[in-house]
Residue frames as qw, qx, qy, qz and C-alpha x, y, z in Angstrom:
[[0.026, -0.457, -0.797, 0.395, 128.64, 92.81, 103.14],
 [0.133, -0.362, -0.371, -0.845, 125.58, 94.68, 101.83],
 [0.096, -0.291, -0.747, 0.590, 123.55, 95.98, 104.74],
 [0.151, -0.696, -0.538, -0.450, 119.88, 97.14, 104.78],
 [0.230, -0.656, 0.178, -0.697, 118.67, 99.74, 107.23],
 [0.448, -0.032, -0.806, 0.385, 119.64, 98.43, 110.71],
 [0.522, -0.643, -0.207, -0.520, 116.94, 98.55, 113.37],
 [0.541, 0.006, -0.639, 0.547, 118.16, 98.83, 116.99],
 [0.415, -0.810, -0.401, 0.104, 117.11, 100.06, 120.43],
 [0.491, -0.665, 0.048, 0.561, 120.38, 101.83, 120.73],
 [0.022, -0.612, 0.348, 0.710, 120.80, 104.49, 118.04],
 [0.367, 0.159, 0.823, 0.402, 120.88, 103.65, 114.36],
 [0.003, -0.303, -0.555, -0.775, 118.37, 104.59, 111.72],
 [0.290, -0.669, -0.672, -0.129, 115.34, 104.64, 113.95],
 [0.383, -0.595, -0.296, 0.641, 116.76, 107.29, 116.29],
 [0.165, -0.278, 0.238, 0.916, 117.24, 109.71, 113.42],
 [0.030, 0.370, 0.765, 0.526, 113.99, 109.11, 111.57],
 [0.328, 0.142, 0.205, -0.911, 110.90, 111.35, 111.40],
 [0.506, 0.337, 0.772, -0.183, 107.41, 110.00, 110.67],
 [0.365, 0.643, -0.210, -0.640, 107.66, 110.82, 107.02],
 [0.781, 0.230, 0.552, 0.178, 107.03, 108.60, 103.96],
 [0.196, -0.497, 0.430, 0.728, 109.17, 109.54, 100.96],
 [0.193, 0.171, -0.629, -0.733, 107.72, 110.38, 97.55],
 [0.648, -0.121, -0.492, -0.568, 105.05, 107.89, 96.55],
 [0.562, -0.408, 0.581, -0.424, 105.93, 105.61, 99.45],
 [0.947, 0.224, -0.014, -0.230, 105.85, 102.63, 97.03],
 [0.442, 0.619, -0.634, 0.143, 109.58, 102.15, 97.02],
 [0.899, -0.227, -0.367, 0.080, 110.89, 99.02, 98.73],
 [0.185, -0.793, 0.456, -0.360, 112.82, 99.37, 101.97],
 [0.840, 0.017, -0.523, 0.147, 115.17, 96.60, 103.03],
 [0.353, -0.729, 0.349, -0.471, 115.94, 96.38, 106.69],
 [0.734, -0.017, -0.655, 0.179, 117.38, 94.04, 109.33],
 [0.612, -0.775, -0.021, -0.155, 117.16, 93.86, 113.12],
 [0.009, 0.794, -0.580, 0.181, 120.56, 94.38, 114.85],
 [0.654, -0.350, 0.649, -0.172, 120.42, 90.96, 116.48],
 [0.877, 0.387, 0.284, 0.012, 119.86, 89.18, 113.14],
 [0.429, 0.847, -0.297, 0.097, 122.67, 91.25, 111.63],
 [0.231, -0.677, 0.679, -0.165, 125.18, 90.12, 114.24],
 [0.783, -0.050, 0.603, -0.145, 123.97, 86.54, 114.11],
 [0.806, 0.578, 0.128, -0.009, 124.16, 86.47, 110.28],
 [0.246, 0.832, -0.487, 0.101, 127.68, 87.90, 110.22],
 [0.463, -0.468, 0.733, -0.170, 128.77, 85.30, 112.75],
 [0.853, 0.233, 0.442, -0.152, 127.03, 82.60, 110.72],
 [0.666, 0.736, -0.117, 0.010, 128.81, 83.69, 107.54],
 [0.040, -0.750, 0.651, -0.109, 132.22, 83.64, 109.29],
 [0.620, -0.257, 0.721, -0.175, 131.60, 80.06, 110.40],
 [0.803, 0.436, 0.403, -0.055, 130.41, 78.91, 106.92],
 [0.312, -0.473, 0.502, 0.654, 133.48, 78.96, 104.69],
 [0.402, 0.362, 0.752, 0.376, 131.26, 78.02, 101.77],
 [0.138, 0.920, 0.341, -0.136, 129.70, 81.52, 101.78],
 [0.501, -0.141, 0.263, 0.812, 131.70, 83.61, 99.33],
 [0.133, 0.442, 0.417, 0.783, 131.23, 86.97, 97.62],
 [0.230, -0.309, 0.107, -0.917, 128.69, 89.60, 98.52],
 [0.234, -0.363, -0.873, 0.226, 126.29, 88.83, 101.35],
 [0.266, -0.535, -0.244, -0.764, 123.02, 90.70, 101.73],
 [0.197, -0.169, -0.749, 0.610, 122.35, 91.49, 105.34],
 [0.396, -0.131, -0.103, -0.903, 118.66, 92.15, 105.15],
 [0.559, 0.089, 0.665, -0.488, 115.42, 90.69, 106.41],
 [0.208, 0.154, 0.878, 0.403, 113.73, 88.19, 104.10],
 [0.095, 0.727, 0.679, 0.044, 110.65, 90.45, 104.20],
 [0.178, -0.012, 0.043, 0.983, 111.36, 93.96, 102.84],
 [0.130, 0.707, 0.641, -0.269, 108.43, 96.41, 103.06],
 [0.272, 0.708, 0.288, 0.585, 107.25, 99.45, 101.13],
 [0.238, 0.204, -0.289, 0.905, 108.37, 102.79, 102.51],
 [0.437, -0.413, -0.120, -0.790, 104.78, 103.87, 103.25],
 [0.839, -0.359, -0.382, -0.145, 104.08, 100.69, 105.29],
 [0.636, -0.014, -0.450, 0.627, 107.40, 100.89, 107.16],
 [0.023, 0.282, -0.174, 0.943, 106.69, 104.52, 108.10],
 [0.617, -0.417, -0.225, -0.629, 103.08, 103.76, 109.10],
 [0.844, -0.276, -0.445, 0.115, 104.01, 100.78, 111.35],
 [0.543, 0.065, -0.367, 0.752, 106.98, 102.61, 112.85],
 [0.103, -0.355, 0.086, -0.925, 105.11, 105.86, 113.58],
 [0.721, -0.437, -0.289, -0.452, 102.18, 103.98, 115.17],
 [0.801, -0.156, -0.458, 0.352, 104.65, 101.99, 117.28],
 [0.348, 0.120, -0.288, 0.884, 106.12, 105.30, 118.50],
 [0.052, -0.602, -0.644, 0.469, 102.61, 106.58, 119.33],
 [0.076, 0.301, -0.207, -0.928, 102.37, 109.13, 116.53],
 [0.601, 0.412, 0.476, -0.493, 98.91, 109.24, 114.94],
 [0.758, 0.619, 0.207, -0.021, 100.06, 109.30, 111.30],
 [0.614, -0.177, 0.355, 0.682, 102.97, 109.42, 108.91],
 [0.223, 0.813, 0.007, -0.537, 103.39, 112.62, 106.92],
 [0.788, 0.393, 0.344, 0.325, 103.93, 112.19, 103.19],
 [0.179, -0.705, 0.274, 0.629, 106.86, 114.16, 101.67],
 [0.739, 0.652, 0.127, -0.111, 106.39, 114.65, 97.90],
 [0.838, 0.070, 0.206, 0.500, 109.39, 113.68, 95.76],
 [0.367, 0.740, 0.100, 0.555, 109.74, 117.18, 94.25],
 [0.360, -0.889, 0.126, -0.253, 110.18, 118.73, 97.74],
 [0.852, -0.397, 0.247, 0.237, 112.71, 116.13, 98.74],
 [0.733, 0.341, 0.204, 0.553, 114.70, 116.73, 95.61],
 [0.078, 0.886, 0.042, 0.455, 114.48, 120.49, 96.14],
 [0.493, -0.809, 0.229, -0.223, 115.62, 120.42, 99.80],
 [0.770, -0.424, 0.465, 0.106, 117.82, 117.26, 99.90],
 [0.333, 0.732, -0.475, -0.356, 119.02, 117.16, 96.29],
 [0.489, 0.394, -0.772, -0.102, 121.38, 114.33, 95.47],
 [0.156, -0.148, 0.863, -0.456, 120.72, 112.61, 98.89],
 [0.652, 0.258, 0.359, -0.616, 116.99, 112.39, 98.07],
 [0.700, 0.493, -0.349, -0.380, 117.68, 111.03, 94.57],
 [0.483, 0.408, -0.772, 0.066, 120.20, 108.44, 95.67],
 [0.096, 0.105, -0.867, 0.478, 119.07, 107.45, 99.15],
 [0.371, 0.182, 0.530, -0.741, 115.47, 108.45, 100.05],
 [0.627, 0.396, -0.024, -0.671, 113.60, 107.84, 96.78],
 [0.435, 0.339, -0.778, -0.301, 115.12, 104.82, 95.12],
 [0.910, -0.206, 0.040, -0.359, 113.53, 101.40, 95.71],
 [0.184, 0.511, -0.833, 0.108, 115.76, 98.70, 97.18],
 [0.905, -0.152, 0.072, -0.390, 114.13, 95.33, 97.40],
 [0.265, 0.555, -0.779, 0.119, 117.05, 93.25, 98.60],
 [0.936, -0.250, -0.077, -0.236, 116.74, 89.61, 99.68],
 [0.327, -0.657, 0.678, -0.034, 119.27, 87.60, 101.69],
 [0.853, 0.301, -0.329, -0.270, 119.65, 84.91, 99.05],
 [0.472, 0.388, -0.751, 0.249, 122.82, 83.37, 100.46],
 [0.291, -0.226, 0.670, -0.644, 121.39, 83.25, 103.99],
 [0.801, 0.110, 0.161, -0.566, 118.29, 81.55, 102.66],
 [0.737, 0.393, -0.536, -0.123, 120.40, 79.00, 100.72],
 [0.322, 0.189, -0.818, 0.439, 121.90, 77.90, 104.05],
 [0.447, -0.553, -0.702, -0.026, 119.86, 76.94, 107.12],
 [0.139, 0.049, -0.354, 0.924, 120.04, 80.46, 108.67],
 [0.208, -0.669, -0.710, -0.071, 116.97, 81.27, 110.69],
 [0.030, 0.461, -0.054, 0.885, 116.01, 84.91, 111.19],
 [0.165, -0.356, -0.746, 0.538, 114.75, 85.75, 114.62],
 [0.208, 0.632, 0.299, -0.684, 113.00, 88.91, 113.29],
 [0.391, 0.255, 0.717, 0.518, 111.69, 88.11, 109.82],
 [0.077, 0.727, 0.520, 0.441, 108.91, 90.59, 109.75],
 [0.111, 0.500, -0.129, 0.849, 108.80, 94.28, 110.70],
 [0.616, -0.612, -0.148, -0.473, 106.14, 93.84, 113.36],
 [0.895, -0.331, -0.216, 0.205, 108.23, 91.42, 115.36],
 [0.578, 0.207, -0.169, 0.771, 111.36, 93.59, 115.05],
 [0.113, -0.556, 0.016, -0.823, 109.51, 96.75, 116.19],
 [0.766, -0.555, -0.226, -0.231, 107.85, 94.83, 119.07],
 [0.818, -0.192, -0.249, 0.482, 111.27, 93.81, 120.35],
 [0.373, 0.308, -0.093, 0.870, 112.59, 97.38, 120.03],
 [0.213, -0.394, 0.033, -0.894, 109.63, 99.35, 121.39],
 [0.313, 0.015, 0.750, -0.582, 107.73, 96.79, 123.43],
 [0.098, 0.242, 0.941, 0.217, 104.62, 94.89, 122.73],
 [0.214, 0.686, 0.525, -0.456, 101.94, 97.58, 123.06],
 [0.082, -0.232, 0.486, 0.838, 101.26, 98.58, 119.47],
 [0.633, 0.401, 0.081, -0.657, 98.70, 98.94, 116.77],
 [0.402, 0.390, -0.764, -0.322, 100.21, 95.90, 115.06],
 [0.295, -0.105, 0.879, -0.359, 98.29, 93.53, 117.32],
 [0.011, -0.254, -0.907, -0.336, 95.65, 92.72, 114.70],
 [0.051, 0.698, 0.623, -0.350, 93.00, 95.06, 116.10],
 [0.250, 0.629, 0.358, 0.643, 91.53, 97.91, 114.15],
 [0.280, -0.580, -0.330, 0.690, 92.11, 101.33, 115.64],
 [0.237, 0.638, 0.391, 0.620, 90.65, 104.58, 114.27],
 [0.236, -0.504, -0.341, 0.757, 90.54, 108.18, 115.38],
 [0.215, 0.707, 0.458, 0.494, 88.84, 111.32, 114.29],
 [0.225, -0.148, -0.227, 0.936, 89.58, 114.98, 114.90],
 [0.006, -0.783, -0.602, -0.157, 86.51, 117.09, 115.47],
 [0.275, 0.255, -0.061, 0.925, 87.04, 120.87, 115.19],
 [0.439, -0.690, -0.283, -0.501, 84.66, 121.74, 118.04],
 [0.190, -0.561, 0.575, -0.564, 84.97, 122.35, 121.71],
 [0.133, 0.038, -0.966, 0.218, 84.82, 119.47, 124.15],
 [0.326, 0.259, 0.558, -0.718, 81.52, 120.74, 125.50],
 [0.599, 0.386, -0.204, -0.671, 79.88, 120.79, 122.03],
 [0.434, 0.254, -0.847, -0.171, 81.21, 117.31, 121.20],
 [0.002, 0.036, 0.897, -0.440, 80.06, 115.86, 124.50],
 [0.466, 0.306, 0.380, -0.738, 76.54, 117.33, 124.27],
 [0.608, 0.340, -0.445, -0.563, 76.14, 115.96, 120.70],
 [0.448, 0.171, -0.877, -0.034, 77.28, 112.44, 121.59],
 [0.034, 0.089, 0.832, -0.547, 75.37, 112.30, 124.86],
 [0.520, 0.201, 0.106, -0.823, 72.03, 113.33, 123.29],
 [0.574, 0.127, 0.804, -0.086, 69.79, 110.32, 122.69],
 [0.624, 0.689, 0.239, -0.279, 68.36, 111.79, 119.45],
 [0.244, 0.780, -0.527, -0.234, 71.89, 111.77, 117.91],
 [0.602, -0.276, 0.749, 0.010, 72.45, 108.04, 118.48],
 [0.774, 0.474, 0.420, -0.019, 70.87, 107.14, 115.13],
 [0.404, 0.899, -0.165, -0.033, 73.17, 109.63, 113.34],
 [0.058, -0.738, 0.670, -0.052, 76.36, 108.19, 114.81],
 [0.571, -0.200, 0.793, -0.068, 75.62, 104.46, 114.65]]
């Protein structure tokens, strides 16, 4: 059994993660929801035709940057922090080179060849089940801006009629 990163409400990878994208963030990240993992193992046990290595991953891997962005927004964090590869290699050494930075775009070919149906194919559905449905993955555009001024200065600017043209 070859397992991607397992997503679960109870512990696992999500509990230990920080809102950091690794290196370029372009590397592929294969994952699977815990419920699909259990269902797929059970399915494989029942299907004697399945032989050899079995990839236990979602059929929709994502780039590290996208995974981190969706996950951090779901947690209510405003952004994901990029961690340059050279810093990761310096501080985490072999672990960074072998685990954090390589790209792993793994597909569940054998599961796809049989009529296995994933309950959580895409990352949005998996994170909704884990963290609830209030998220930034609902198709709406959300934006924020930090203004390095006091609340009083910001309010007076935005409440002045002559500034409406500047901000619209």
